[in-house]
C-alpha positions in Angstrom: 10.3 15.7 26.3 7.2 17.0 23.8 5.5 15.9 20.9 4.8 18.3 18.0 0.6 17.5 17.6 -2.2 19.3 14.8 -5.2 20.6 16.4 -7.5 21.7 13.1 -4.1 22.3 11.0 -2.3 23.7 13.5 1.0 22.3 15.4 0.9 22.4 19.1 3.8 20.8 20.9 2.4 19.3 24.1 4.4 17.4 26.9 4.9 13.5 27.2 5.4 12.9 30.9 5.8 9.1 30.9 9.1 7.0 30.5 9.9 3.5 31.1 9.8 3.1 34.9 7.2 5.8 35.3 4.8 5.0 38.6 1.3 5.4 37.6 -1.5 6.3 39.0 -5.1 4.9 39.4 -6.8 6.5 36.3 -3.2 5.7 34.6 -3.2 1.9 35.2 -7.4 2.1 34.2 -6.6 3.8 31.2 -3.9 1.2 30.3 -6.4 -1.7 31.0 -9.0 -0.4 29.0 -6.7 0.7 25.8 -4.8 -3.3 26.5 -8.4 -4.4 26.2 -9.9 -3.1 23.2 -6.6 -3.9 21.5 -6.8 -7.7 22.3 -10.5 -7.3 21.5 -9.8 -5.5 18.2 -7.0 -8.0 17.2 -9.3 -11.3 18.3 -12.2 -10.1 16.4 -11.5 -11.9 13.0 -11.0 -15.0 14.1 -14.0 -14.9 15.9 -15.5 -13.7 12.8 -14.0 -16.2 10.5 -15.5 -18.7 13.1 -19.2 -17.5 12.7 -18.8 -17.0 9.0 -17.5 -21.0 8.4 -20.2 -22.0 11.0 -22.8 -20.5 8.9 -25.4 -17.3 9.1 -27.6 -17.7 12.5 -26.1 -21.0 13.2 -24.2 -21.0 16.6 -21.2 -21.8 17.8 -19.9 -24.9 19.1 -18.7 -25.3 22.3 -15.5 -26.9 20.8 -15.3 -23.9 18.6 -15.8 -21.3 22.2 -13.3 -23.3 23.7 -10.3 -23.1 20.8 -11.5 -19.6 20.7 -11.1 -18.9 24.8 -7.5 -20.9 23.8 -6.2 -18.7 21.5 -7.5 -15.5 22.9 -6.0 -17.0 26.8 -2.5 -17.5 24.6 -3.0 -13.9 23.1 -3.7 -12.9 26.5 -0.8 -14.6 27.9 1.4 -13.5 25.7 0.3 -9.6 25.0 2.7 -6.9 25.4 2.3 -3.5 24.1 4.4 -1.9 21.1 4.8 1.1 19.4 2.1 0.0 16.4 -0.4 -1.3 19.1 -0.1 2.7 21.4 -0.4 4.6 18.7 3.5 4.9 17.9 3.0 3.5 14.3 2.7 6.6 13.1 1.3 7.5 9.5 4.4 7.6 7.3 5.4 10.3 5.4 9.4 10.1 4.3 9.8 8.5 0.8 12.3 6.3 2.6 10.6 5.2 5.7 7.3 4.3 3.3 9.5 2.4 1.0 11.2 0.6 3.6 7.7 -0.8 5.2 6.3 -1.9 2.1 9.8 -3.6 0.9 9.4 -5.0 4.7 5.6 -6.4 4.2 6.3 -7.8 0.9 9.3 -9.6 2.2 7.1 -11.4 5.4 4.2 -11.9 3.2 6.4 -13.7 0.6 8.2 -15.6 3.9 5.2 -16.5 5.2 3.3 -17.9 1.8 6.8 -19.9 1.8 5.9 -21.4 4.7 2.8 -22.3 4.3 0.9 -20.0 6.5 -1.3 -16.8 5.9 -0.9 -13.4 6.7 -4.6 -13.0 8.4 -3.1 -15.3 10.5 -1.2 -12.9 12.4 -2.9 -10.3 15.0 -2.2 -6.4 13.3 -0.5 -5.5 15.8 2.2 -8.4 15.8 2.4 -8.2 12.3 2.8 -4.1 12.3 5.8 -4.3 15.0 7.8 -7.2 12.8 7.2 -4.8 9.8 8.4 -1.6 11.5 11.9 -4.0 13.2 12.6 -5.4 9.7 11.9 -2.1 8.2 14.3 -0.3 10.3 17.3 -3.2 9.5 20.5 -1.3 7.4 19.5 -3.6 4.7 16.2 -2.7 3.8 17.0 0.9 4.5 19.5 1.2 2.2 17.0 -0.8 -0.5 14.3 1.7 0.0 16.8 4.5 -0.1 17.3 2.8 -3.9 14.5 2.7 -5.0 13.5 6.0 -3.8 16.1 7.7 -5.5 15.7 5.6 -8.9 11.8 6.8 -8.7 13.2 10.7 -7.8 15.5 9.9 -10.9 12.8 8.4 -13.2 10.2 11.1 -12.0 12.3 14.0 -13.5 11.4 13.7 -17.1 10.0 16.6 -18.9 6.6 16.3 -18.5 5.7 19.0 -21.5 6.7 15.9 -23.3 3.8 14.4 -21.9 1.3 17.3 -23.3 0.5 18.3 -20.0 
């Protein structure tokens, strides 16, 4: 398998030799573990920052708060799995239908979380991105996204000269 990468605005094909079940070397294991650690640190940072903000500037966190953060981290660490969003598979969407499907999915997930009395910021970014990707890929959302894109394209076909452009 190959993947196209862009270097200085030129596209190049590069092999992608890894697949599920691949036996990894020590260096590959180190790189994966480092990526996992960075993902966990990045995704937990906002919870630590929120606790620090709540405590006040220059105030040390209580041992109870630190224990609570540690418990949250242990839970997150225990349940952490790589998903496409956490390893760079969450590519920037360029297809209008993909973009619209992701917008619809994010809006609906946010609405349902609010209805349940929850906040989007309670969800770690990789979990949220994975949920959005899964929901955006459903046939119902894809169909609605295609319809929305088609409607916008039809609306956009006005004569720009009528606008003085």
